[in-house]
GUROTOR-447699 format. One line per 5 residues: number of its first residue (from 0); their letters; for each residue x negated, y, z negated of C-alpha. Coordinates in nm, 2 decimals, padded with zeros to 4 digits, always signed. Example, Ala and Ser with C-alpha at 12.3 -4.5 7.8 and 13.67 -1.06 7.14 Angstrom:
// residues 2
0	AS	-01.23:-00.45:-00.78 ~ -01.37:-00.11:-00.71
This chain:
// residues 490
0	MFDVV	+00.00:+00.01:-00.01 ~ -00.12:+00.34:+00.09 ~ -00.10:+00.62:-00.16 ~ +00.01:+00.87:+00.11 ~ +00.13:+00.85:+00.49
5	IIGAG	+00.12:+01.15:+00.70 ~ +00.34:+01.11:+01.01 ~ +00.21:+01.35:+01.30 ~ -00.14:+01.40:+01.40 ~ -00.11:+01.78:+01.52
10	VIGCA	-00.28:+02.07:+01.35 ~ -00.05:+02.06:+01.06 ~ -00.09:+01.68:+00.99 ~ -00.46:+01.69:+01.04 ~ -00.49:+01.98:+00.82
15	IAREL	-00.29:+01.83:+00.55 ~ -00.51:+01.51:+00.59 ~ -00.83:+01.71:+00.56 ~ -00.73:+01.86:+00.24 ~ -00.60:+01.56:+00.08
20	SRYQL	-00.92:+01.35:+00.17 ~ -01.08:+01.59:-00.10 ~ -00.90:+01.34:-00.36 ~ -00.96:+00.98:-00.45 ~ -00.66:+00.81:-00.25
25	SLVVL	-00.59:+00.60:+00.03 ~ -00.43:+00.79:+00.33 ~ -00.33:+00.72:+00.68 ~ -00.21:+00.95:+00.95 ~ +00.04:+00.79:+01.22
30	DQASD	+00.11:+00.94:+01.56 ~ +00.31:+00.78:+01.85 ~ +00.06:+00.94:+02.10 ~ -00.27:+00.82:+02.21 ~ -00.47:+01.10:+02.05
35	VCEGT	-00.45:+01.34:+01.77 ~ -00.33:+01.70:+01.93 ~ -00.10:+01.54:+02.19 ~ +00.19:+01.75:+02.11 ~ +00.25:+02.12:+02.03
40	SKANS	-00.11:+02.17:+01.90 ~ -00.26:+02.10:+02.25 ~ -00.06:+02.35:+02.45 ~ -00.01:+02.70:+02.28 ~ -00.15:+03.03:+02.29
45	GIVHA	-00.43:+02.97:+02.04 ~ -00.36:+03.30:+01.87 ~ -00.46:+03.39:+01.51 ~ -00.16:+03.59:+01.43 ~ -00.20:+03.89:+01.21
50	GYDAI	+00.15:+03.85:+01.05 ~ +00.33:+04.17:+01.13 ~ +00.61:+04.00:+01.33 ~ +00.75:+03.76:+01.07 ~ +01.07:+03.85:+00.86
55	PGTNK	+00.95:+03.93:+00.51 ~ +01.02:+03.70:+00.26 ~ +01.02:+03.39:+00.50 ~ +00.78:+03.10:+00.47 ~ +00.68:+03.21:+00.83
60	AHYNV	+00.54:+03.54:+00.68 ~ +00.41:+03.40:+00.37 ~ +00.21:+03.14:+00.54 ~ +00.09:+03.35:+00.82 ~ -00.06:+03.62:+00.61
65	RGNPL	-00.23:+03.36:+00.38 ~ -00.34:+03.16:+00.66 ~ -00.50:+03.43:+00.87 ~ -00.83:+03.48:+00.69 ~ -00.86:+03.09:+00.64
70	VYQWA	-00.84:+03.01:+01.01 ~ -01.16:+03.22:+01.05 ~ -01.31:+03.06:+00.74 ~ -01.22:+02.71:+00.85 ~ -01.36:+02.76:+01.22
75	QELAV	-01.67:+02.88:+01.07 ~ -01.70:+02.57:+00.86 ~ -01.61:+02.33:+01.12 ~ -01.80:+02.48:+01.40 ~ -01.49:+02.54:+01.59
80	PCKNN	-01.48:+02.85:+01.87 ~ -01.30:+03.13:+01.71 ~ -01.30:+03.50:+01.76 ~ -01.15:+03.81:+01.59 ~ -01.07:+04.01:+01.92
85	TSLVL	-00.78:+04.19:+01.75 ~ -00.42:+04.21:+01.90 ~ -00.23:+04.49:+02.07 ~ +00.14:+04.53:+02.10 ~ +00.21:+04.74:+02.41
90	AFSES	+00.48:+05.01:+02.43 ~ +00.56:+05.13:+02.79 ~ +00.79:+05.41:+02.70 ~ +00.79:+05.68:+02.44 ~ +01.13:+05.56:+02.32
95	DLPRI	+00.97:+05.23:+02.23 ~ +00.72:+05.40:+01.98 ~ +00.96:+05.38:+01.69 ~ +00.96:+05.00:+01.75 ~ +00.60:+04.99:+01.71
100	DALIA	+00.62:+05.19:+01.39 ~ +00.89:+04.93:+01.26 ~ +00.66:+04.64:+01.33 ~ +00.39:+04.81:+01.13 ~ +00.62:+04.88:+00.86
105	RGQQN	+00.73:+04.51:+00.84 ~ +00.35:+04.39:+00.86 ~ +00.28:+04.61:+00.57 ~ +00.56:+04.47:+00.38 ~ +00.42:+04.11:+00.46
110	GVRGL	+00.07:+04.23:+00.31 ~ -00.10:+04.25:+00.66 ~ -00.40:+04.48:+00.64 ~ -00.55:+04.69:+00.95 ~ -00.23:+04.79:+01.13
115	SRISR	-00.21:+05.12:+01.31 ~ -00.05:+05.28:+01.59 ~ -00.30:+05.38:+01.86 ~ -00.23:+05.65:+02.15 ~ -00.22:+05.60:+02.51
120	EEVQR	-00.59:+05.72:+02.55 ~ -00.72:+05.47:+02.28 ~ -00.53:+05.18:+02.45 ~ -00.72:+05.28:+02.77 ~ -01.05:+05.31:+02.61
125	REPQV	-01.02:+04.97:+02.47 ~ -00.86:+04.80:+02.77 ~ -00.93:+04.97:+03.09 ~ -00.72:+04.71:+03.30 ~ -00.40:+04.77:+03.11
130	NPAVA	-00.12:+04.95:+03.30 ~ -00.19:+05.33:+03.28 ~ +00.19:+05.38:+03.19 ~ +00.13:+05.24:+02.86 ~ +00.26:+05.49:+02.60
135	GALLA	+00.08:+05.36:+02.29 ~ +00.04:+05.03:+02.10 ~ +00.02:+04.86:+01.76 ~ -00.34:+04.77:+01.67 ~ -00.37:+04.45:+01.46
140	ETGGI	-00.74:+04.43:+01.35 ~ -00.70:+04.09:+01.21 ~ -00.56:+03.94:+01.51 ~ -00.79:+03.67:+01.68 ~ -00.82:+03.37:+01.90
145	VSPYG	-00.92:+03.00:+01.83 ~ -00.93:+02.68:+02.02 ~ -00.62:+02.49:+01.90 ~ -00.70:+02.14:+02.01 ~ -01.08:+02.22:+01.88
150	LTIAL	-00.94:+02.30:+01.54 ~ -00.71:+02.00:+01.51 ~ -00.99:+01.76:+01.63 ~ -01.25:+01.91:+01.41 ~ -00.99:+01.85:+01.10
155	AEHAA	-00.92:+01.50:+01.20 ~ -01.30:+01.42:+01.21 ~ -01.36:+01.56:+00.88 ~ -01.08:+01.38:+00.74 ~ -01.19:+01.06:+00.90
160	VNGVE	-01.56:+01.09:+00.76 ~ -01.39:+01.12:+00.41 ~ -01.19:+00.80:+00.45 ~ -00.87:+00.90:+00.62 ~ -00.74:+00.63:+00.86
165	FRLEC	-00.59:+00.73:+01.19 ~ -00.33:+00.49:+01.36 ~ -00.26:+00.62:+01.72 ~ -00.01:+00.50:+01.97 ~ +00.19:+00.40:+01.63
170	QVLSL	+00.55:+00.49:+01.67 ~ +00.76:+00.51:+01.35 ~ +01.06:+00.31:+01.41 ~ +01.24:+00.34:+01.06 ~ +01.17:+00.49:+00.74
175	SHHPA	+01.31:+00.41:+00.40 ~ +01.26:+00.49:+00.03 ~ +01.29:+00.25:-00.25 ~ +01.34:+00.44:-00.58 ~ +01.24:+00.25:-00.90
180	GSPET	+01.30:+00.48:-01.17 ~ +00.96:+00.67:-01.17 ~ +00.70:+00.80:-00.91 ~ +00.46:+00.55:-01.01 ~ +00.69:+00.27:-00.90
185	SHFSI	+00.90:+00.40:-00.62 ~ +00.79:+00.36:-00.27 ~ +00.85:+00.41:+00.11 ~ +00.85:+00.15:+00.37 ~ +00.76:+00.27:+00.73
190	RTSQG	+00.82:+00.02:+01.01 ~ +00.60:+00.11:+01.31 ~ +00.53:-00.03:+01.63 ~ +00.21:-00.16:+01.47 ~ +00.37:-00.33:+01.19
195	LIQAR	+00.52:-00.25:+00.84 ~ +00.34:+00.02:+00.62 ~ +00.41:+00.10:+00.26 ~ +00.32:+00.42:+00.08 ~ +00.38:+00.60:-00.24
200	AVVNA	+00.43:+00.92:-00.06 ~ +00.53:+01.04:+00.28 ~ +00.46:+01.36:+00.46 ~ +00.66:+01.46:+00.76 ~ +00.46:+01.67:+01.01
205	AGVFA	+00.63:+01.51:+01.32 ~ +00.68:+01.82:+01.51 ~ +00.99:+01.83:+01.75 ~ +01.10:+01.47:+01.61 ~ +01.06:+01.56:+01.24
210	DSLHN	+01.44:+01.60:+01.21 ~ +01.51:+01.25:+01.32 ~ +01.28:+01.08:+01.05 ~ +01.38:+01.34:+00.81 ~ +01.75:+01.25:+00.84
215	LLSED	+01.67:+00.89:+00.77 ~ +01.57:+00.98:+00.41 ~ +01.75:+01.29:+00.30 ~ +02.10:+01.39:+00.26 ~ +02.00:+01.74:+00.35
220	KLTIT	+02.02:+01.72:+00.73 ~ +01.80:+01.91:+00.96 ~ +01.83:+01.99:+01.32 ~ +01.53:+02.08:+01.54 ~ +01.54:+02.19:+01.90
225	ARRGE	+01.26:+02.19:+02.14 ~ +01.16:+02.53:+02.29 ~ +00.94:+02.48:+02.60 ~ +00.68:+02.75:+02.67 ~ +00.52:+02.76:+03.01
230	YYMLD	+00.18:+02.92:+03.09 ~ -00.06:+03.01:+03.36 ~ -00.44:+02.98:+03.33 ~ -00.68:+03.20:+03.52 ~ -01.02:+03.13:+03.63
235	KRIGA	-01.33:+03.21:+03.42 ~ -01.46:+03.45:+03.68 ~ -01.22:+03.71:+03.57 ~ -01.21:+03.61:+03.21 ~ -01.38:+03.93:+03.10
240	QFNAT	-01.09:+04.15:+03.21 ~ -00.96:+04.20:+02.85 ~ -01.10:+04.19:+02.51 ~ -00.79:+04.19:+02.29 ~ -00.48:+03.97:+02.30
245	LFQLP	-00.21:+04.18:+02.46 ~ +00.15:+04.14:+02.36 ~ +00.46:+04.33:+02.48 ~ +00.73:+04.44:+02.22 ~ +00.89:+04.09:+02.09
250	TEKGK	+01.23:+03.97:+02.16 ~ +01.47:+03.75:+01.98 ~ +01.32:+03.45:+02.15 ~ +00.97:+03.51:+02.04 ~ +00.66:+03.72:+02.09
255	GILVT	+00.72:+03.75:+02.46 ~ +00.47:+03.72:+02.77 ~ +00.12:+03.80:+02.65 ~ -00.21:+03.82:+02.83 ~ -00.50:+03.69:+02.64
260	PTVEQ	-00.84:+03.58:+02.67 ~ -00.94:+03.23:+02.53 ~ -01.24:+03.12:+02.33 ~ -01.35:+02.94:+02.65 ~ -01.38:+03.28:+02.85
265	TLILG	-01.06:+03.20:+03.05 ~ -00.75:+03.41:+03.05 ~ -00.37:+03.27:+02.98 ~ -00.04:+03.44:+03.05 ~ +00.27:+03.33:+02.89
270	PTSDT	+00.47:+03.17:+02.72 ~ +00.82:+03.16:+02.83 ~ +01.08:+03.04:+02.58 ~ +01.35:+02.80:+02.69 ~ +01.57:+02.56:+02.47
275	IPDKT	+01.56:+02.21:+02.63 ~ +01.74:+01.89:+02.54 ~ +01.45:+01.65:+02.60 ~ +01.19:+01.66:+02.35 ~ +00.93:+01.51:+02.59
280	DTRTT	+00.98:+01.75:+02.88 ~ +00.66:+01.94:+02.94 ~ +00.72:+02.02:+03.31 ~ +00.63:+02.36:+03.45 ~ +00.89:+02.51:+03.68
285	AAKLE	+00.86:+02.75:+03.97 ~ +01.15:+02.98:+03.81 ~ +00.98:+03.02:+03.49 ~ +00.63:+03.07:+03.63 ~ +00.75:+03.36:+03.85
290	EILAT	+00.90:+03.50:+03.53 ~ +00.56:+03.49:+03.37 ~ +00.41:+03.69:+03.67 ~ +00.69:+03.94:+03.69 ~ +00.66:+04.01:+03.32
295	AVLTW	+00.29:+04.01:+03.30 ~ +00.23:+04.25:+03.58 ~ +00.37:+04.52:+03.35 ~ +00.09:+04.46:+03.12 ~ -00.17:+04.41:+03.40
300	PGLRK	-00.08:+04.56:+03.74 ~ -00.41:+04.43:+03.89 ~ -00.30:+04.07:+03.82 ~ -00.38:+03.86:+04.14 ~ -00.22:+03.52:+04.22
305	DSFIT	-00.54:+03.37:+04.37 ~ -00.69:+03.38:+04.03 ~ -00.50:+03.09:+03.88 ~ -00.64:+02.73:+03.82 ~ -00.37:+02.57:+03.65
310	SFAGL	-00.03:+02.58:+03.47 ~ +00.09:+02.40:+03.17 ~ +00.38:+02.38:+02.90 ~ +00.40:+02.32:+02.55 ~ +00.71:+02.24:+02.32
315	RAHLA	+00.77:+02.42:+01.99 ~ +00.98:+02.27:+01.69 ~ +01.25:+02.53:+01.63 ~ +01.45:+02.45:+01.30 ~ +01.80:+02.57:+01.33
320	EGDFR	+01.76:+02.80:+01.01 ~ +01.46:+02.99:+01.19 ~ +01.19:+02.93:+00.92 ~ +00.93:+02.68:+00.83 ~ +01.05:+02.41:+00.57
325	IGRAP	+00.74:+02.33:+00.37 ~ +00.71:+02.12:+00.04 ~ +00.89:+01.88:-00.18 ~ +01.23:+01.73:-00.06 ~ +01.47:+01.78:-00.36
330	DVPGY	+01.66:+01.46:-00.30 ~ +01.38:+01.21:-00.22 ~ +01.10:+01.22:-00.48 ~ +00.74:+01.16:-00.30 ~ +00.86:+01.29:+00.03
335	YLAVG	+00.72:+01.61:+00.16 ~ +00.81:+01.84:+00.43 ~ +00.60:+02.04:+00.69 ~ +00.87:+02.09:+00.97 ~ +01.01:+02.35:+01.18
340	IESPG	+00.64:+02.47:+01.26 ~ +00.66:+02.69:+01.56 ~ +00.47:+03.02:+01.60 ~ +00.28:+03.14:+01.40 ~ +00.22:+02.77:+01.29
345	LTAAP	-00.13:+02.75:+01.42 ~ -00.23:+03.04:+01.18 ~ -00.04:+02.92:+00.90 ~ -00.18:+02.57:+00.91 ~ -00.46:+02.60:+00.65
350	AIAID	-00.24:+02.78:+00.40 ~ +00.04:+02.51:+00.45 ~ -00.22:+02.23:+00.41 ~ -00.37:+02.36:+00.09 ~ -00.02:+02.41:-00.07
355	LAEQI	+00.11:+02.07:+00.03 ~ -00.23:+01.88:-00.08 ~ -00.21:+02.06:-00.42 ~ +00.17:+01.97:-00.47 ~ +00.09:+01.61:-00.39
360	AADFD	-00.22:+01.59:-00.60 ~ -00.02:+01.74:-00.89 ~ +00.26:+01.48:-00.85 ~ +00.06:+01.18:-00.84 ~ -00.22:+01.30:-01.07
365	LVLKQ	-00.49:+01.27:-00.80 ~ -00.85:+01.33:-00.89 ~ -01.10:+01.53:-00.68 ~ -01.39:+01.33:-00.51 ~ -01.74:+01.39:-00.63
370	DFLVP	-01.88:+01.28:-00.29 ~ -01.67:+01.49:-00.05 ~ -01.87:+01.48:+00.27 ~ -01.95:+01.78:+00.50 ~ -01.81:+01.79:+00.86
375	PPPLP	-02.00:+01.61:+01.14 ~ -02.21:+01.83:+01.35 ~ -02.05:+01.96:+01.66 ~ -02.14:+01.85:+02.01 ~ -02.43:+02.05:+02.19
380	DFSLH	-02.28:+02.34:+02.40 ~ -02.41:+02.41:+02.74 ~ -02.15:+02.69:+02.81 ~ -02.31:+02.95:+03.04 ~ -02.22:+03.25:+02.82
385	LLADP	-02.44:+03.09:+02.54 ~ -02.76:+03.01:+02.76 ~ -02.86:+03.38:+02.73 ~ -02.95:+03.32:+02.36 ~ -03.32:+03.19:+02.36
390	DHLAQ	-03.26:+03.01:+02.03 ~ -02.95:+02.83:+02.18 ~ -03.16:+02.74:+02.49 ~ -03.44:+02.61:+02.30 ~ -03.21:+02.39:+02.10
395	LAAEI	-03.05:+02.24:+02.43 ~ -03.40:+02.18:+02.57 ~ -03.49:+01.98:+02.25 ~ -03.17:+01.77:+02.30 ~ -03.26:+01.70:+02.66
400	ARDPA	-03.60:+01.58:+02.56 ~ -03.46:+01.36:+02.29 ~ -03.20:+01.21:+02.53 ~ -03.24:+01.29:+02.91 ~ -02.86:+01.20:+02.96
405	MGRMV	-02.80:+01.54:+02.78 ~ -02.91:+01.70:+03.10 ~ -02.72:+01.50:+03.35 ~ -02.45:+01.73:+03.44 ~ -02.11:+01.55:+03.49
410	CRCEH	-01.86:+01.85:+03.49 ~ -02.01:+02.13:+03.70 ~ -01.73:+02.38:+03.63 ~ -01.75:+02.35:+03.25 ~ -02.12:+02.23:+03.22
415	VTEAQ	-02.04:+01.91:+03.05 ~ -02.33:+01.65:+03.05 ~ -02.32:+01.26:+03.03 ~ -02.44:+01.23:+02.69 ~ -02.17:+01.47:+02.55
420	IRAAI	-01.91:+01.25:+02.71 ~ -02.06:+00.94:+02.56 ~ -02.08:+01.12:+02.22 ~ -01.72:+01.24:+02.23 ~ -01.62:+00.87:+02.27
425	HRPVG	-01.82:+00.77:+01.95 ~ -01.71:+01.06:+01.74 ~ -01.49:+01.00:+01.44 ~ -01.13:+00.95:+01.59 ~ -01.31:+00.96:+01.92
430	ARTLD	-01.17:+00.99:+02.27 ~ -01.01:+00.69:+02.45 ~ -00.85:+00.88:+02.74 ~ -00.92:+01.11:+03.01 ~ -00.75:+01.39:+02.82
435	GIKRR	-00.90:+01.30:+02.50 ~ -01.24:+01.36:+02.67 ~ -01.11:+01.70:+02.81 ~ -01.01:+01.82:+02.48 ~ -01.32:+01.74:+02.32
440	TRANM	-01.58:+01.85:+02.58 ~ -01.37:+02.07:+02.83 ~ -01.46:+01.84:+03.12 ~ -01.17:+01.85:+03.36 ~ -01.06:+02.21:+03.25
445	GRCQG	-01.24:+02.41:+03.50 ~ -01.18:+02.56:+03.84 ~ -01.15:+02.21:+04.01 ~ -00.94:+02.05:+03.74 ~ -01.13:+01.75:+03.75
450	GFCTP	-01.16:+01.70:+04.13 ~ -01.52:+01.63:+04.11 ~ -01.59:+01.49:+03.76 ~ -01.30:+01.24:+03.70 ~ -01.45:+00.94:+03.86
455	RIIEI	-01.77:+00.97:+03.68 ~ -01.59:+01.03:+03.34 ~ -01.36:+00.70:+03.38 ~ -01.69:+00.52:+03.47 ~ -01.84:+00.62:+03.13
460	LAEEL	-01.52:+00.55:+02.95 ~ -01.50:+00.20:+03.09 ~ -01.86:+00.15:+03.00 ~ -01.83:+00.27:+02.64 ~ -01.53:+00.12:+02.57
465	ACDIT	-01.61:-00.22:+02.73 ~ -01.30:-00.23:+02.96 ~ -01.18:-00.23:+03.32 ~ -01.13:+00.12:+03.46 ~ -00.76:-00.02:+03.54
470	ELTKA	-00.70:-00.01:+03.17 ~ -00.78:+00.35:+03.12 ~ -00.51:+00.62:+03.09 ~ -00.49:+01.00:+03.12 ~ -00.29:+01.02:+02.79
475	GGQSQ	-00.19:+00.68:+02.68 ~ +00.13:+00.48:+02.76 ~ +00.18:+00.44:+03.13 ~ -00.04:+00.72:+03.25 ~ -00.29:+00.49:+03.43
480	IVTGQ	-00.55:+00.65:+03.64 ~ -00.65:+00.36:+03.86 ~ -00.40:+00.09:+03.91 ~ -00.58:-00.15:+04.14 ~ -00.83:-00.20:+04.40
485	LEVKA	-00.82:-00.20:+04.77 ~ -00.98:-00.48:+04.96 ~ -01.16:-00.35:+05.28 ~ -01.20:-00.61:+05.55 ~ -01.46:-00.57:+05.81
């Protein structure tokens, strides 16, 4: 029997796992996907939100403001790409400036520091490519960007080296509670596609599917709808157009279409926001991608369609009450909620994880470990923007001298080497799929979108996993990359 089972291996589940791994306990993380970070956490804006937008008094406001400095702290600790690039909320008419002031007042009520209204001239000085019709903007000095999948994977790795087990492609089929008069004797039974698991405590961090699991246990029923957000990604060659994350004034559906740099030197535009009935539907659509363009051009009149390299979509878990649900379930002892986590969930993740870990530790009298291990060192980084640093270049030269495969380039767009790919497979919670390699190394994420490097990557995967290439998938399930061989007769 495990002490704790966490259902869901997104950024919330992995953050909770990392914080709980500080204690003496047995812990397993379950996810139906083939890898960590396969749901909402892999396909969002990667924004470190300042906290001016959330309604005061809500969990969203509380955890956003607490989580903001922690994201920067955790990213540094885990060697995850992160940058405090600031955020701007743009107003395009004088009549909208009072709405900027209202956001500043709301943010200050939430406890956000570094908020101010700046003039048209200051916006243009900071961001010369912004529409010259801008009337002014909210400047959020604590806003930033982070790699959402990088943070999730690093948290999972740190949890794993501290004893957390990850069971992937493990779908939860049923969930039941067996009370026995006290927390020490009650337990949960989780029937999964990999067999029966029992635990003293369960944490529900299952994203868009959290309501279905919750409603098996609790009489306090929840309803989560999936909101799909579609994005465009632009080539690195124009990635330096903007410094800050650029928002337009928010609407009732969310923070609106943004233009933002990423930590990988690209630019993304989006997201849209549409409620969809299918919680697995991550299609992009011509209509919504056109909506992104029509809206983003207000921020950036110089936007050119020949700059796009791909589009993608992610799903957000919108709870009917419109807020996060965090903490103990009042009617099921030993059951904990981290549900309804939509924006600003990525920013809120560290604060949510710390609170839940402390609650569980207190409820079950957990004891801190004396031998909590540090995170594993990151993979070497051959990104071009880092090669101007002589110290970094010397470090990479030493790596190549130690292992010549570190100098054999596989992905030319993102400068990913053979040794990096092999190492990604053998990391804690290592890659088993093409997408797993992509999120750990960025191979396949460049301008050619895997057109050149995919064949070599699947060869390396097959070698390291000792399997036939026909067994390999893009993202688990039935997503085989190669389905057979053609026999060519002379």
